[in-house]
N, C-alpha and C positions, 0 to 999 in steps of 0.2 A: 504494500500499501504506501509506497514512496511517493513523495509529493502530493500526499491527498491533502487537500485544504482543510483544516479543521478548526475549531472553537475549543480553547481550554476553559473549564470551570474554574474559577479563581476566586480563592476567599482571603490571599494575602498571605497565607499561613504555609506551612512547612509542606505538608502532603500535597495540595495543590500545585506548589511550586515545583516539588521534584518530579510529580506527574507530569507536568508540562514539560520539565527539562528533558527527561527519558524519552518522550513521544518526540519531542523534537530530533533526539539521538538516533530515533527508529526512523527518521526520515518524513515524518509528518510536518506539514507547513501550517505553523500555527497563526492564523490570519487575526484571531481577536482572542482577547482573555474576557470573559462572562463573569460580571460580577453582581452580585443583588445587595441592596441596600434597604433599609427601613425607609417608609415614606415618612415617617414621624420624627426619628430620630437622625436621618440622614449618615447613619452610620452602616458597615457591614453588618447584615443579618447574624451571623454565627460567630464571629470575631470581635463585633463592636469598635472596630476599626473606623476612624474617619474617611469620607468618601475622599478628600484631598489626598491621603496617605496612599489609598489604593490606587489614584491615579498617578503619583509619583511613581510609585512601582513600575506601573506599566511604561511610563515615560523613561525609565533608567532602563527597562527591560527593552524597550523600541519595539513594542506589540501593541496595536491600537486596543484601547479598552471600550467593551461595551456594557454600560453600567445601566442596570433596571431597577426601578424603585418597585417594592411589594408591599404589601399590606403587613402592619406592625404584628398583628396576630397569626400571621403566616397560615390563615385558613385558606386563602386563594392560592396558595405559593405553587401547587402544579399548574394551574391556569396560567399564572404569570411568568410561570418560568417556560412553558410552551410557547408564548407570544413572543418572547424573546428569542428565544431560539428560531422560530419561523421567520422573525425579522432578520436574522443573521443569515439563515438560509438561503434567503435573496442574493447574499453574496457568494454564493456558488460553494457554501462551505458542506461537506458532506459528511462530517463526523464530530465527534465531542469526546475532548479528555476529560477524567475523572480522577480525583485521588483517594479513591476506596481502598481500604485495605483487609477487612475480615468480616466487615458487618452483612450479613447476608440480605437482610431487609433492604438496607439501603442499596445494595447492588440489583436486588429484583425490582426496586423502584426504577432505578437508573436504566435497567434493561427494557422495562417496559413502556417507559418514556420515550427512550429512542426508538424503540420500535413504531411506536405512535407518530413520531416526528419523521421516520424514516432516513434516520442518520446512523452511521455505525458509532458503537459504543467502544471507547478505549479505556481501558483501565492497565495502566502501566504498573502499579502498585499492587494490584489484586494477588492476595494470598502470600506474598514476601513476608517473612518474619518481620516484626515492627522493628525489633532490635536493630536487624541488618538495614530497614530502610533509614533509621536516624543514624547508623553506622557510616552509610553511602553519603547522606545528607551532609554530615561533618568531613567527611573525606575529601567531597569533591569541591570543599570550600565555601557552602552555604553558610549563613548567618542568620540567626533567627532569636528572638527573644521572648520570651512568657508574658504575654499581655492578658490573660485572664485564667484562674484556676478555683476549682471548687473550695469552697472554705472548710467544708468538712476533711477535705484530705491533704490541704498544703495551709502555710501558715502566710503571711504577710511577705515575708522576706523571698519567697519562691518567685514572686512576681519581679519582672525587668531582668530575670536571668538568663543568660545566653545560652542557648543550647550547645553543649559541650561533651566530652567524654567521661567527665567527673558526673555532670548532670545526668546522664545515661546510667551510670553506675548507681547513682542513688535510686533512681526509680525501679531498676531492676531488684534491688536490694528490697524494696516495698513492695514489690510486685504490682507494680501500677505498668500499665500498657505504656510503653515509649512514645507512642504515636496519639495517646490520647483518645482513642477510638470512641468511646463513649461519652466524650464530652467532659472528662477529667480537667482540662486544660487547653488553651488556643495559642496559637503561635504568629508574629508577624516576621516575616523575612525581611532583612535590612540589605543583605548582600549576597552575592554567589556568582558563579559561571556565567548567568544570564543577564546580570546586571552590567551591561555593556557601557551605560553612560556615567556610572557613578554609585555609591551606595550611601544608604541613609544613616544620619546619627543621629539619635534621639538627644536631645540638648537640655528638655525640660518635661518634668511627668510628675505625676502623684499617683500614689496606689490607694484605691478606693473601694469600700467593702459595697457591694451591691446586693440587691434580692433576686429580681429576675426569675426564672423558673425555680431556681434554688440559689442559695446564698453564694456569693464568689467575689474573689478578689479581682480587680480589673486595675489595669495600667491606664490612666488617662494621660495620654500623650498629648503635651501642650505645645511644644516646641522642637522643631529638628531643621536640619540643614543636609545639602547633598555635599560629601567630601568625593574628590577624585581618588580614584584607586590607584 
């Protein structure tokens, strides 16, 4: 499927980023990054990152971003998801890249929706060991920070940490999935081999406790800058 033009699902976090990278290495041409933000909060639905920072990632990577606002309660998510992909399909996109690892319900949803949309499902990370995914992510030179985490699992000091081998070792010891597949934590990628135009440096942030679906620590990124590589 070399040179097949596709869109990549983009949350701003490590899994979608690595999936995009691996798809590129397999010869897929990533025409767009597709990101969903809350109509109410103007932040990424699943990671809480400001829309401006998602746009900045896309700019530094050099791939156009298609950003779709969705209902804050997520009740219309599938309908809104399909609307967004159908618009992108008009640009001759034939497939979509996802960063799922092992949650079968999510994979089944993706498979069904892609079938409805008549596009190819591409899952570069599927059934790869979470530990190996993180090791590859680090080895390739990607950099990501923890931007949210369940308060019942992690303390305040966990937020803002960069993913590294020591971090991985700690999670393995605690028997927590290194990919956070069940929403244990979320990340924001600030650098990596596909960041061709620079890297992101967070210069001012504050850790806050939020309720949401469950109590969680959140890194409120307030100021940032782009640094040359």
